[in-house]
DRENNUFI-830794 format. One record per residue: residue in three letters; x, y, z of N, C-alpha, C in turn. Coordinates in steps of 0.1 Angstrom, whole numbers, plus 5000, padded with zeros to 4 digits. Each point is the difference from the previous one (the first is absolute). Layout:
N
ALAXYZXYZXYZ...
# end
This chain:
83
MET527751084928498750014998499549845001ALA499150035008499349855004498549964996PHE499849904997499149964989498849915012TYR498650055000499349925010499049934990SER499649885004498749904991498850095007GLU499350004990498450065004499449895013THR500549875006499849985010500750075013GLU501750064997500350035009499450105003LYS499750074991499250125004498950055003LEU498849894996498950005010500649965015LEU500649965003500849895009500150145010ARG500950094998500350145003499150065002ARG498950034990499150085000499449955017LEU499149844999499649975014500250055008ASP501750005004500749995014500050175001ARG499550054992499950165002498750045006GLU499149934993498650005003499549935010ARG501049945007499949905012500350075010ARG501350094996500150115014499250135001ALA498850054988499450075008498349974997LEU500149875007498749924998499350045010ASP500050085002498750065010499150144992VAL500750014989499550104989499549904990CYS500749944993500049924990499749864997ARG499349975013499849844998498849914988ASP499250094997500349934982500449994995ALA501350124998500749974987501149925006ALA500149955010500849865000499749895001THR498550005000499549875000499549994981VAL500050124996499949954985501350034992THR501350035004500949984998500349815001ALA499649945012500249915006499749844990VAL498350095000499649934990500349964979ASP500650134998500649974993501349924997LEU500450035011501549905002499549844999VAL499449985006499149875003499549954984LEU499050054994499549974991500749994986HIS501150105000500850104989501549934997HIS500650005011501349965001500349935005GLY499249865009500049885002500849995012GLN499550145010500949965017498949905009GLY500849965004499149905015498950135004LEU498749935006499450105006500150005018GLY501049895005500050045013501350115000PRO501549984991500950085006499150214993THR499349954991499550154995499250045008ALA499349905008499050075011500550065011ARG501049955006500850045011501150144994ARG500350004986500850114999498950144996ALA498549945000499450144995499250025016GLY500149955013499449995009498849985004LEU499949874991498549955001500349845004THR498849955004499649855004500049934983PRO500649905001499949934990498649974992HIS499049985011498350034998500050084995ALA500650115003499050164991500349974991LEU501650014998500449994986499249914989ARG499749865007499649944989498650064994GLN499350055014498650054997499950104991ALA501050104998500450094992500149954985VAL501049905001500349914986498349974993HIS499649875011498950004993498550074996ALA500450155003498950095002500650074983HIS501249994994500350044991499549974987PRO499350144992499849924987500049934995GLU501349954999500849884990499749895006VAL499749985013499549915009499149925003ALA499450135004498750005001498649934993PRO499950004987499349944990500549854999ILE500949944998500549865008499349975009LEU500450055011499449965012498449965000LEU499850104992498249995003499849924989GLY500549954990499549894987499550104994ILE500550124994498750074990501350004985PRO499349964993500649974987500750124995GLU500950024995500750134989499250024988GLY500150104998499650064987498450004998PRO499950044989498049964999499749915000PRO498650005006499349814996499550014986SER500549865000499449924986498950025002PRO499950034986498549964993498949905004ASP500649925001499349855003499650025010ARG500050085008499649965018498950085002
# end
C-alpha cells in the first residue's frame, strides 16, 4: 500500500483534471491556485501542468479571496473605532 502526501494527491488530481480540461477548466484552475498558495508549488510548472499560461494562473491567484485584499490594500478584520 503506497502512501501519497496531500501535495502528491493534488498533483495527481491536477493531471486528471488537465486531461478533461475541455469540460472542467475551472476545476483545474482552482486546483492549480490551491497548489500555488497552500502547497508551495511553482507558478510556471503548475500552470503548464494545468494547461494554463503562467499569466492566466497569476491572475487567478491574484483574484483569490485570500490574496485580493492584500493586493488591494484592504485591511483585515473590522475597522478600528478610532477611524
